[in-house]
N, C-alpha and C positions, 0 to 999 in steps of 0.2 A: 892430574894437575899438570898443566903444561908450563914448565919453568921458563922456557924461552918466551912464551907469551907474557908471563908475569914480569920478566926482566924488561921486555920491550915496553910494556905499558907503564911500568914504574919510571923508566928512563924518560919517556915522552912526557909523563905527568910532572916529573921533577923539572924539566925544562919549562913547561907551562907554569909551574908553581913559582919558579924564579922570575919569569917574565911578569906574572900577575902581581907578585909581591913588589917587584921594582916599579911597575906601573902605578900601583897603589901608593907607593912612597913618594911619588912625584906630584900627587894631587892633594888638594885640601878639601876636607869634608867639614862643613861648618859645624862648630860645636864639638868636634872630635879631635883629640890629640893622637897622632900616629905614634905608635910605640913599636919596639922591636918584637914584643910579645904578640901584638896584633899581626904584624907582617909574618911572623913565624907561624901563626895560626893559618894564615892564607896559604903559605907554602905547604903546611901539613895537610890542609884540606885537599889541595891539588894532588899531593902525594897519595893520599888516601883514595882519591879517584882512580889513580893508577893501580892500586892494589885491588880495588873492586873490579875494575875492568879486567885485570889480569886473572883473577880467580873466577870471574863470572862467565867464562866461555861456554859453559853448558846451559846457561839460561836461555831458553827459546821463547820468544814472544811472538815473532812473525815468521812466516815462511820466507826463505831467501837469506842467504848468509849475510850479505852486506846491509840489507834492510834491517835485519834483526840486530846487527852490530850497531847501526846508527841509532835505533830506538833505545837499545840497552845502554849505550854510552850517554845518550841524552838524559835518561832516567838517573843513571849514576851521577851525572854532572849536577842535576838538580839536587839530589839527596846530599851530596857532599858540599854544595854551595850554600845550603840553608844556614849552616852554622856561622859562616863568615858574613852573612848578609844582615845579621841582627843589628850591627852598629851603623848601618846606613849603606846606601848603594845596592839595595837588594836586587833591583832589576839588572844592574850592571853585572854583579857577581854571579847571579843565577844564569843570566844570558851567556856570560863567558863560560860558566860551568857546562852549559849545554853544548856549546861549540867545542870546548876542550874535550868533553866526554865523547862526542861523536868522532872527532879526529883521532883521539887516543884509541878508541875501540876499533875503528876502521883500520888504522895502521897496525894495531896488535893482531887483528884478525888476518890481515893480508900477509904480514911478515912472519907469523908464528907457525905457519904450515910447513 
């Protein structure tokens, strides 16, 4: 287990989580009341993305370090975004999760060596 990779991934994901929760707090979803609990769930899901990316270094899907990291990050982004997409905005949350996952995994792969 690469502790440096986990720390990098969790830090990046925490930044994305704060950004995502703030962005969500500034919009209105018709028929939905924004609560601190929901915003915390968004932050937690992004933090969980960082944990998955951090410990998922040994998962090989494709040949090529960065191609594999991008696909792995996208998959983790989808998996961790499904939970927060149940209340609306599924396309937005899952799309952001894919992007955040790719960026997080690529940066963690690059800087953890």
